[in-house]
ZAVEX-943267 format. One line per 8 residues: number of its first residue (from 1); their letters; for each residue y, z, x of N, C-alpha, C. Coordinates in steps of 0.2 Angstrom, whole numbers. Atoms other than C-alpha are relative to their C-alpha. Layout:
% ZAVEX-943267
NUM	A	Y,Z,X,Y,Z,X,Y,Z,X | ...
% end
This chain:
% ZAVEX-943267
1	MAREFDIP	-4,5,-4,-207,-298,434,-4,-2,6 | 3,2,-6,-215,-309,447,4,2,6 | -3,-2,-7,-212,-304,465,3,-6,3 | -3,5,-4,-200,-313,475,-1,1,8 | 2,-1,-7,-206,-316,493,6,-2,5 | -5,2,-5,-195,-316,509,-3,-5,5 | 2,5,-5,-199,-332,517,6,-4,2 | -6,4,-3,-188,-343,528,3,-5,-5
9	LFYRSEII	-3,5,5,-176,-354,518,-2,-7,1 | 2,7,-1,-181,-370,527,-7,-2,-4 | 6,2,4,-197,-369,516,2,-2,-7 | -3,2,6,-186,-371,501,3,-7,0 | -3,7,1,-178,-387,494,4,0,-6 | -5,1,6,-164,-393,483,-4,-3,-6 | 3,4,5,-174,-406,473,-5,4,-4 | 6,-3,3,-190,-396,470,2,7,-3
17	STIKKARK	-2,-7,3,-181,-379,468,4,-1,-6 | -4,1,6,-169,-386,455,-5,-1,-6 | 5,2,5,-184,-393,445,-4,6,-2 | 4,-6,1,-195,-377,447,4,5,-4 | -4,-5,3,-181,-366,442,2,-1,-7 | -2,2,6,-176,-376,427,-7,1,-5 | 6,0,4,-194,-377,421,-2,8,-1 | 1,-7,0,-196,-358,424,4,3,-6
25	ESDRYRKD	-5,-3,4,-181,-354,414,-1,-2,-8 | 1,3,7,-186,-365,399,-7,2,-2 | 7,-1,2,-204,-360,399,-3,7,4 | 1,-7,-4,-205,-341,405,-7,2,0 | 7,-2,1,-223,-339,399,-5,-6,3 | 4,5,-4,-229,-355,409,-5,-3,-4 | 5,3,4,-237,-362,394,0,-8,0 | -1,7,0,-230,-380,396,-2,-3,6
33	LSPSSVNL	3,3,-6,-241,-390,408,3,-7,1 | -2,7,0,-232,-406,405,4,-1,7 | -4,1,-6,-225,-414,421,7,-1,0 | -7,1,0,-207,-415,426,1,-7,2 | -1,7,-1,-200,-432,426,7,-1,3 | -6,2,-3,-187,-439,438,1,-7,-1 | -1,7,2,-181,-455,431,5,-4,4 | -4,3,-5,-174,-467,444,1,-8,-3
41	GNIEIRIA	-1,6,3,-172,-482,432,-7,-4,-1 | 6,3,1,-186,-494,435,-6,3,4 | 5,-5,-3,-196,-480,444,1,7,-3 | 0,-7,2,-201,-464,437,-5,4,4 | 5,-4,-4,-208,-450,448,-1,6,-5 | 2,-5,4,-218,-438,438,-4,6,4 | 2,-5,-5,-221,-421,447,-4,6,-4 | 4,-5,3,-234,-408,442,4,6,-1
49	RHFGFCFG	-4,-6,2,-228,-393,433,-1,6,5 | 2,-5,-5,-237,-381,446,-3,-3,6 | 3,2,-6,-240,-384,464,4,4,5 | -4,-3,-5,-235,-378,481,-2,7,1 | 2,-6,-2,-235,-361,489,-2,5,-6 | 2,-5,4,-245,-348,479,1,7,2 | -1,-7,-2,-244,-329,479,-3,2,7 | 3,-2,-6,-256,-327,493,3,-4,6
57	VENAIEIA	-3,3,-6,-248,-340,504,7,3,1 | -7,-3,-1,-230,-333,501,-1,7,3 | 1,-7,-3,-237,-316,505,-2,0,7 | 2,1,-7,-245,-322,521,6,-2,5 | -5,2,-4,-230,-331,527,5,5,1 | -4,-6,0,-219,-316,523,-2,5,6 | 3,-4,-5,-230,-305,534,0,-3,7 | 0,3,-6,-231,-317,548,7,0,3
65	YRALDENP	-7,0,-3,-212,-319,550,2,7,1 | -2,-7,-1,-210,-300,548,-3,3,7 | 3,-2,-6,-222,-298,562,4,-2,6 | -5,3,-5,-211,-309,573,6,5,1 | -7,-4,0,-195,-299,568,-1,7,3 | 1,-7,-2,-203,-282,571,-3,1,7 | 3,-1,-6,-211,-285,587,2,-6,6 | -3,5,-4,-199,-296,598,-3,1,7
73	DKRIFLLS	3,-1,-6,-207,-289,614,-7,1,1 | 7,0,0,-225,-290,610,-3,-7,0 | 4,6,1,-238,-303,612,-3,0,-7 | 2,0,7,-242,-309,594,-5,-6,0 | 6,5,1,-259,-319,590,-1,0,-7 | 3,2,6,-266,-327,575,-7,-1,1 | 7,2,-1,-285,-327,573,-1,-7,0 | 1,7,1,-284,-345,567,6,-2,-4
81	EMIHNPHV	-6,2,3,-272,-355,557,2,4,-6 | -3,-4,5,-261,-345,545,-2,-2,-7 | 2,3,6,-264,-357,531,-1,-7,2 | 2,7,-2,-270,-375,531,6,-5,-1 | -6,5,0,-253,-384,533,3,0,7 | -2,1,-7,-248,-391,550,7,2,2 | -8,-2,-1,-229,-388,548,1,7,0 | -1,-7,0,-231,-370,544,-3,3,7
89	NEDLISRG	3,-2,-6,-243,-367,559,4,-2,6 | -4,2,-6,-232,-377,571,6,4,1 | -6,-4,-1,-217,-367,567,-1,7,2 | 2,-6,-3,-226,-351,570,-1,0,8 | 1,1,-7,-232,-358,587,7,0,4 | -7,1,-3,-214,-363,591,3,6,1 | -3,-6,-1,-209,-345,589,-4,5,4 | 4,-4,-5,-222,-339,601,-7,3,-2
97	IRFLMRTD	7,-2,3,-237,-335,590,-5,-4,3 | 5,4,-3,-253,-340,599,-7,1,-4 | 6,-1,4,-270,-344,590,-6,1,4 | 6,-2,-4,-286,-336,596,-6,-4,-1 | 6,4,1,-298,-348,588,3,-6,-4 | 0,6,5,-299,-365,579,-2,2,-6 | 3,-2,6,-303,-365,561,-7,0,-1 | 7,0,0,-321,-368,565,-3,6,4
105	GTSLIPFS	2,-6,-4,-322,-352,575,0,-1,8 | 0,2,-7,-321,-361,592,6,4,4 | -5,-5,-4,-312,-349,605,5,-5,3 | -6,4,-3,-295,-355,611,2,5,6 | -2,-5,-5,-291,-338,620,-5,5,0 | 6,-5,-1,-305,-326,626,3,7,-3 | -2,-6,3,-304,-310,616,0,6,6 | 0,-5,-6,-307,-301,633,7,1,2
113	ELKPEDIV	-7,0,-2,-288,-305,636,4,5,-4 | -4,-5,5,-283,-294,621,1,7,3 | -2,-7,-2,-274,-278,624,1,4,-6 | -1,-4,6,-273,-263,612,7,-1,-3 | -7,0,2,-254,-265,611,2,-7,-3 | -2,7,2,-255,-284,606,-1,0,-8 | 0,1,7,-252,-289,588,-5,-6,-2 | 4,5,3,-266,-299,579,1,-1,-7
121	IVPAFGTT	-1,2,7,-262,-307,562,-7,-3,-3 | 6,2,3,-277,-309,551,3,-5,-5 | -3,5,5,-274,-326,541,-2,1,-7 | 0,-1,8,-273,-328,522,-7,-1,-2 | 7,0,2,-292,-333,522,-4,6,1 | 4,-6,-2,-297,-316,528,-4,-2,6 | 5,1,-5,-310,-314,541,-6,4,-1 | 7,-4,1,-328,-307,543,0,7,2
129	VEMFKDLE	1,-7,-2,-333,-289,544,-1,1,7 | 1,-1,-7,-339,-292,561,6,-1,5 | -6,1,-4,-322,-299,567,4,6,-1 | -4,-6,0,-313,-284,560,-3,6,4 | 3,-5,-4,-325,-272,569,1,-2,8 | -1,2,-7,-323,-282,585,7,1,2 | -7,-1,-2,-304,-281,585,1,7,0 | -1,-7,0,-304,-263,581,-4,4,6
137	SRGIETRT	4,-3,-6,-317,-259,595,5,-1,6 | -5,2,-6,-303,-267,607,6,4,-1 | -6,-4,1,-290,-255,600,5,-3,-4 | -5,4,4,-281,-268,589,0,3,-7 | -1,-2,7,-274,-262,573,1,-6,-4 | 0,6,4,-278,-274,560,3,0,-7 | -2,-1,7,-271,-267,544,8,-2,-1 | -7,1,1,-252,-269,546,2,-7,-1
145	YNTTCPFV	-1,7,1,-252,-288,548,-6,-4,-2 | 5,3,3,-267,-292,538,2,-4,-6 | -3,4,5,-262,-307,527,-5,-2,-5 | 5,2,4,-278,-309,518,2,0,-7 | -2,1,7,-275,-316,500,-3,6,-4 | 3,-5,5,-277,-302,487,-5,-3,-4 | 5,3,4,-287,-314,477,-7,-1,4 | 6,1,-4,-299,-317,491,-3,7,1
153	EKVWNRSE	2,-7,0,-300,-298,493,-4,2,-7 | 3,-1,7,-304,-297,474,-7,-3,0 | 7,2,0,-319,-308,477,-5,4,4 | 4,-4,-4,-325,-297,491,-2,7,-4 | 1,-7,4,-323,-281,480,-5,-2,-6 | 5,2,6,-332,-290,465,-7,-1,3 | 6,1,-3,-346,-295,477,-3,7,1 | 3,-6,-2,-348,-277,483,-2,4,-7
161	QLGQKGYT	1,-3,6,-348,-271,465,-7,-3,-3 | 6,3,3,-362,-283,460,-6,2,4 | 5,-3,-4,-372,-278,475,-2,7,-1 | 1,-7,2,-371,-260,470,-4,0,-6 | 3,0,6,-378,-265,453,-7,-4,1 | 6,4,-1,-393,-275,461,0,-7,-1 | 0,8,1,-387,-293,459,1,-3,7 | 0,4,-6,-389,-306,473,7,-4,-1
169	IVIHGRAK	-6,4,0,-372,-315,477,-1,-7,1 | 0,7,-1,-371,-334,475,7,-2,1 | -7,2,-1,-355,-340,483,0,-8,0 | -1,7,0,-349,-357,478,6,-2,4 | -5,1,-5,-340,-363,493,-2,-5,5 | 1,4,-6,-339,-374,509,-2,5,5 | 2,-5,-5,-350,-365,521,4,1,6 | -3,0,-6,-340,-369,536,8,2,-1
177	HEETRATF	-7,-1,1,-323,-365,528,1,8,2 | -1,-7,-2,-315,-349,535,-1,5,-6 | 0,-4,5,-313,-341,518,-8,2,-2 | 7,-1,2,-331,-344,513,-4,4,6 | 3,-4,-5,-337,-337,530,1,7,0 | -2,-7,1,-327,-322,527,-3,3,-6 | 3,-3,7,-333,-319,509,-8,1,1 | 7,-1,-1,-351,-322,515,-2,6,4
185	SHARSSAP	1,-6,-4,-350,-309,528,1,6,-4 | -2,-6,4,-342,-296,516,-6,1,-5 | 5,-1,6,-355,-300,502,-7,2,3 | 6,-2,-2,-370,-299,513,-1,7,3 | 0,-7,-2,-365,-282,519,-2,5,-5 | 1,-4,5,-368,-276,502,-6,-2,-5 | 5,3,4,-381,-288,494,-3,-6,3 | 2,7,-2,-392,-303,497,5,-5,-2
193	SIVIQDMA	-5,5,1,-381,-318,498,-2,-7,2 | 2,7,-2,-382,-337,498,6,-4,-2 | -5,5,1,-369,-351,499,-2,-6,-2 | 1,7,2,-370,-367,489,7,-3,-1 | -7,4,0,-357,-381,489,2,-3,-6 | -1,4,6,-359,-390,473,-5,1,-5 | 5,0,5,-368,-393,457,-7,-2,2 | 6,3,-3,-381,-403,466,-4,6,3
201	EARELADF	4,-5,-3,-386,-388,476,-1,6,-5 | 2,-4,5,-385,-377,461,-7,-2,-3 | 6,3,3,-399,-388,454,-6,2,4 | 6,-1,-5,-409,-386,470,-1,8,0 | 2,-7,0,-407,-367,469,-4,2,-6 | 4,-2,6,-413,-367,451,-7,-2,1 | 7,1,-1,-429,-375,457,-4,6,4 | 3,-6,-3,-432,-360,468,0,6,-4
209	ISEKRSPE	0,-5,5,-427,-348,454,-6,0,-4 | 6,2,5,-440,-356,443,-6,-1,4 | 6,0,-5,-452,-356,458,-4,-7,-1 | 2,7,-1,-454,-375,457,-1,-3,7 | 0,2,-7,-452,-376,475,-2,6,4 | 2,-6,-4,-459,-365,489,6,3,4 | -4,-4,-4,-450,-352,499,2,-3,7 | -1,4,-6,-452,-362,515,5,-5,-1
217	EFFDHFQG	-5,5,1,-442,-376,508,7,3,-1 | -6,-3,1,-429,-364,503,4,2,7 | -2,-2,-7,-427,-358,521,3,-6,4 | -2,6,-4,-426,-375,528,7,-3,-3 | -6,4,3,-413,-382,515,6,4,1 | -6,-4,0,-401,-367,515,0,4,7 | 0,-3,-7,-403,-363,534,7,2,2 | -7,-2,-2,-388,-353,540,4,2,-6
225	RYSPGFEP	-4,-1,6,-382,-350,522,-3,5,-4 | 2,-6,3,-392,-335,517,0,6,4 | -1,-6,-4,-391,-317,522,-7,2,3 | 6,-2,-3,-404,-309,534,-5,3,-4 | 5,-4,4,-420,-304,526,-1,-3,-7 | 0,3,7,-417,-315,511,-7,-2,-2 | 6,2,3,-433,-317,500,1,-3,-7 | -1,4,7,-432,-330,486,-3,4,-6
233	ARDLQRIG	3,-3,6,-445,-322,475,3,7,-2 | -3,-7,2,-437,-305,476,8,0,-1 | -8,-1,0,-418,-309,478,3,-5,-5 | -2,5,5,-417,-323,465,-2,3,-7 | 2,-3,6,-422,-311,451,7,2,-5 | -6,-1,4,-404,-306,446,6,-3,5 | -6,3,-4,-388,-316,452,7,1,-3 | -6,1,3,-370,-317,450,4,-5,5
241	VVNQTTML	-4,5,-3,-358,-331,455,7,2,2 | -7,-1,-2,-342,-329,465,2,-7,4 | -2,7,-3,-332,-343,473,5,1,6 | -6,2,-5,-321,-349,488,6,-1,-5 | -5,0,5,-305,-347,478,4,-7,0 | -3,7,1,-299,-365,482,-5,-5,-2 | 4,5,2,-314,-374,475,2,-1,-7 | -1,2,7,-313,-383,458,-2,6,-5
249	ATETHEIS	2,-6,4,-312,-369,445,-5,-3,-6 | 5,3,5,-321,-381,432,-7,0,3 | 7,1,-2,-335,-384,444,-3,7,1 | 2,-7,-1,-337,-365,448,-3,2,-7 | 2,-2,7,-338,-362,429,-6,-4,-2 | 5,4,1,-350,-377,427,-7,3,3 | 6,-2,-3,-362,-370,440,-2,7,-3 | 2,-7,3,-361,-352,433,-3,-1,-7
257	EFLKSVMA	3,1,7,-365,-358,415,-7,-3,1 | 7,3,-1,-380,-369,422,-5,6,3 | 4,-5,-3,-387,-355,433,-2,6,-5 | 1,-5,5,-385,-342,418,-5,-3,-5 | 5,3,5,-395,-354,407,-7,0,4 | 6,0,-4,-408,-356,421,-4,7,0 | 2,-7,-1,-410,-337,423,-3,2,-7 | 2,-2,6,-412,-335,404,-6,-4,-2
265	DHFGASEP	6,4,2,-425,-349,402,-6,2,4 | 5,-2,-5,-435,-343,417,-3,7,-2 | 2,-7,0,-435,-325,414,0,3,-8 | 0,-2,7,-433,-325,395,4,7,-2 | -4,-6,1,-419,-312,396,3,1,-7 | -3,-1,7,-413,-305,379,7,2,1 | -7,-2,-2,-397,-298,387,3,-4,5 | -2,4,-6,-386,-310,397,1,3,6
273	GERFADTR	-1,-4,-6,-381,-297,409,-6,3,4 | 7,-3,-3,-399,-292,413,-1,-4,6 | 2,5,-5,-401,-307,424,6,-3,4 | -6,4,-2,-384,-315,426,6,4,-1 | -6,-4,0,-368,-306,430,6,-4,-2 | -6,4,1,-351,-312,422,5,1,5 | -5,0,-5,-340,-316,436,6,-4,-1 | -6,4,1,-326,-326,428,6,3,3
281	DTLCYATS	-7,-4,-2,-313,-313,434,1,-1,8 | -1,1,-7,-315,-319,452,3,-7,1 | -3,6,-1,-307,-336,449,7,1,2 | -7,-1,-2,-290,-338,458,5,-3,-6 | -5,3,5,-276,-340,445,4,-6,2 | -5,5,-3,-265,-351,456,-4,-6,1 | 5,6,-1,-280,-363,460,-1,-3,-7 | 1,2,7,-284,-364,442,6,-3,-3
289	ENQQALYA	-6,2,3,-266,-366,436,2,-7,3 | -2,6,-3,-262,-380,449,-5,-6,-2 | 5,5,2,-278,-389,444,1,-2,-7 | -1,2,7,-274,-388,425,7,-4,0 | -6,4,0,-256,-394,429,-2,-7,2 | 2,7,-2,-264,-409,438,-3,-4,-6 | 3,4,5,-275,-413,423,6,-2,-5 | -5,2,5,-259,-413,412,4,-6,3
297	LLESDGDV	-3,5,-3,-251,-424,425,-3,-7,-1 | 4,6,1,-265,-436,424,0,-3,-7 | 0,2,7,-265,-436,405,7,-4,-2 | -6,3,1,-247,-442,406,0,-7,2 | 2,7,-3,-254,-458,415,5,-1,5 | -4,2,-5,-247,-466,430,-3,-6,3 | 2,6,-4,-249,-481,442,-2,1,7 | 2,-2,-7,-251,-472,459,2,7,0
305	AIIVGGYN	-1,-8,-1,-253,-454,464,1,1,8 | -1,-2,-7,-247,-446,480,-1,8,0 | 1,-7,-1,-254,-429,485,2,3,7 | -3,-2,-7,-245,-419,499,-4,7,2 | 3,-6,-3,-254,-406,510,-4,-1,6 | 4,0,-6,-263,-402,526,-6,-3,-1 | 7,4,0,-278,-413,530,-6,4,0 | 6,-4,0,-289,-398,532,0,5,-6
313	SSNTSHLV	-1,-4,6,-284,-390,515,-5,-1,-5 | 5,1,5,-298,-387,503,3,-1,-7 | -2,1,6,-288,-385,488,4,-6,-1 | -4,6,1,-277,-400,491,-6,-6,0 | 5,6,0,-293,-411,494,-3,0,-7 | 3,0,7,-299,-405,476,5,-4,-4 | -5,3,4,-283,-411,469,0,-8,1 | 2,7,-1,-286,-428,477,-6,-3,-3
321	ELCERQLP	6,1,3,-303,-428,471,1,-2,-8 | -1,1,7,-297,-426,453,4,-7,-2 | -4,6,1,-284,-440,455,-4,-6,1 | 3,7,-2,-295,-453,463,-5,-2,-6 | 4,2,6,-306,-453,447,4,-4,-5 | -4,3,5,-292,-460,437,5,-6,3 | -5,5,-2,-280,-470,448,1,0,8 | 0,0,-7,-276,-476,466,4,7,3
329	TFYVKDEG	-3,-6,-2,-272,-460,476,1,0,7 | -1,0,-7,-265,-457,493,2,8,2 | 0,-7,-2,-267,-440,502,4,0,7 | -4,0,-6,-252,-438,515,2,7,2 | -2,-7,-2,-247,-423,525,8,1,0 | -8,-1,0,-228,-427,525,3,-7,-1 | -3,6,2,-216,-441,521,0,-5,6 | 0,5,-5,-218,-449,538,-6,-4,0
337	EIRSLQEI	6,4,2,-235,-455,532,1,-6,-4 | -2,6,4,-226,-467,520,5,-4,4 | -3,4,-5,-221,-480,532,5,-5,-4 | -4,4,4,-214,-492,519,-4,-1,-7 | 4,1,6,-219,-499,502,-6,-4,1 | 6,4,-2,-231,-510,511,-6,4,3 | 4,-4,-5,-239,-497,523,0,7,-2 | 0,-7,1,-245,-480,520,-6,3,4
345	QHLDSHSG	5,-3,-4,-255,-469,532,-3,6,-4 | 2,-6,4,-266,-456,523,-7,2,2 | 6,-3,-2,-282,-446,524,-5,-3,-6 | 6,3,5,-298,-455,516,-4,6,0 | 4,-6,1,-306,-439,509,-8,-1,0 | 7,2,0,-323,-448,508,-3,0,8 | 2,0,-7,-324,-452,527,3,5,4 | -3,-5,-4,-313,-438,533,5,-3,5
353	KVKLSHDW	-4,3,-5,-303,-450,543,7,-3,-3 | -6,2,2,-285,-455,543,0,-8,0 | 0,7,0,-282,-473,538,6,-3,-2 | -7,4,2,-268,-486,536,-2,-5,-6 | 1,5,6,-268,-495,519,7,-4,-1 | -6,5,1,-257,-510,515,1,-2,-8 | -2,2,7,-248,-516,499,-3,6,-5 | 2,-6,4,-251,-498,492,4,1,-7
361	FPARRRDG	-5,-2,6,-236,-497,480,-1,-6,-5 | 1,5,6,-239,-506,463,6,-4,-1 | -6,5,2,-228,-521,459,1,0,-8 | -1,0,7,-231,-518,440,-5,6,-2 | 4,-5,3,-239,-505,428,-7,-2,-1 | 8,1,1,-258,-503,427,-1,-2,-7 | 1,1,7,-257,-504,408,2,-7,-2 | -3,7,1,-248,-521,409,6,0,-5
369	KEGPIRVL	-6,-1,4,-234,-514,398,7,0,4 | -7,0,-3,-215,-516,401,2,8,1 | -2,-7,-2,-207,-500,409,0,1,7 | -1,-2,-7,-204,-491,425,-7,1,3 | 6,-2,-4,-218,-489,438,0,7,0 | 1,-8,0,-225,-471,437,-3,2,6 | 3,-3,-6,-228,-462,453,-1,8,-2 | 1,-7,1,-237,-445,451,-1,3,6
377	ISAGASCP	-1,-4,-7,-234,-432,464,-2,8,-2 | 1,-7,0,-242,-415,467,-2,2,7 | 1,-2,-7,-246,-404,482,-5,6,0 | 4,-6,-1,-258,-391,489,4,7,0 | -3,-7,0,-255,-372,488,2,2,6 | -3,-2,-6,-251,-371,506,5,-5,2 | -5,5,-1,-238,-385,505,7,2,-2 | -7,-2,1,-220,-380,507,4,-5,-5
385	DALVDRVV	-4,4,4,-208,-386,493,4,-5,4 | -5,5,-4,-197,-394,507,-4,-6,1 | 4,6,-2,-211,-406,511,-1,-5,-6 | 0,4,6,-213,-412,493,7,-3,-1 | -7,2,0,-194,-413,493,1,-6,4 | -1,5,-5,-194,-424,508,-4,-7,-2 | 4,5,2,-208,-435,501,4,-4,-6 | -4,3,5,-198,-438,485,6,-4,2
393	SHLAGLLG	-6,3,-3,-182,-441,494,-1,-7,4 | 2,6,-4,-190,-453,506,-2,-6,-4 | 2,6,4,-199,-463,493,6,-3,-4 | -6,2,3,-183,-464,483,4,-5,5 | -3,4,-5,-175,-471,499,-3,-7,1 | 4,6,-1,-188,-484,501,1,-5,-6 | 0,4,7,-186,-490,483,8,-1,-1 | -7,2,1,-167,-491,486,3,4,-6
401	KKDHLQDA	-3,-4,6,-164,-477,473,2,7,2 | -2,-7,-2,-159,-462,484,7,3,-3 | -7,-2,3,-141,-462,477,-1,2,-7 | 1,-2,7,-149,-460,460,-3,7,-1 | 4,-6,0,-158,-444,464,4,6,-4 | -4,-6,2,-143,-432,460,1,-1,-8 | 0,1,7,-141,-440,443,-6,1,-4 | 6,-1,3,-159,-439,439,-2,7,0
409	LEPFRKLL	1,-8,1,-159,-420,442,5,3,-5 | -4,-3,5,-145,-418,429,-3,3,-6 | 4,-4,5,-157,-414,415,-2,7,1 | 3,-7,-2,-164,-400,425,6,5,1 | -5,-5,-1,-147,-393,429,3,2,-7 | -2,-2,6,-142,-394,411,-5,5,-3 | 5,-5,2,-158,-384,407,2,7,2 | -2,-6,-3,-152,-371,419,6,3,-3
417	SESA	-6,-2,3,-135,-370,412,-1,3,-7 | 1,-2,7,-141,-368,394,-4,6,0 | 4,-6,0,-153,-354,399,4,6,4 | -3,-5,-4,-140,-345,410,3,6,-5
% end
């Protein structure tokens, strides 16, 4: 049975909770990835089967609020953002938790101010080996309120195992992301390691594996993203790929298969594991599940998509990336960004800037057929259900359909009563 986490009720919601409970009861093995349909007459809201808080996020939130409950008279700090959602982080700050650093590692509070009796929470992304040692050297106990996602720790453990077997670790991730910085730190403590961001960089790495480019070019191109003492000629003989758990699972798989073929072609290995380690077991199930649910949502077709999540959330940005390939997509952090059916404020994932778009809501279906306008909705793994609830309710209000929401939820209530 899946574990139930003790997280504040205000992160839950009526609309989304009703839908998720009904889908769970009717599909206990989570095989059905088709979206949930909220029919409002001439508008249909299609919600992804899986989205929102994953195991690691709920675990982190539970630990953070427990730290507050158990230490009312102590100073409590977070290394950096708990997760990449402004609403969650703002609530923790309002309760007295202070952040020691920004997400890029810039100091907000000097570590010299820390005292042994202070509580320091390690965020869900984890932190570097060096940071753990620094905190412990100051007498800070880091284990009790360490919220590092178990799936991130799984990547660290797998990296260590690969290092012990003589493989170099290739990390598929964004080099500046907290999780990738942490994974890079843990990996390089047990094996030569390098970070690549995408398939384009995998192809460039392949040129160094096959010795088509000089080591000098390697050091220039991957500056700051390889472990100390890295030697391409020596350290690209045997490799294994792990990933930042919030990257596109399909891209990690594509990179792995490509590099596997490169190793086989260049070294002529008779056994696959001789030069390339199978690391499929490091993929985060929640990231993969949410992405698969989004593919199913897109297959159902739609006229416009809204993705909800923090603007610095890696996994949310990948959902946006997938949607943008197929239809107009708007990345919002909450319902306040949807100002009207004419104006919406959203993050342009290409420029990284928040922009205001006009006439965003379609007047008719993209396929030219008769029928309701179809709005596709999903959210990142760090987004509370309550935020998605508010987006759905707000959108229904703008469309003059808010009074229809309860009737639209009746099919889900019926599913619940039938499975009771």
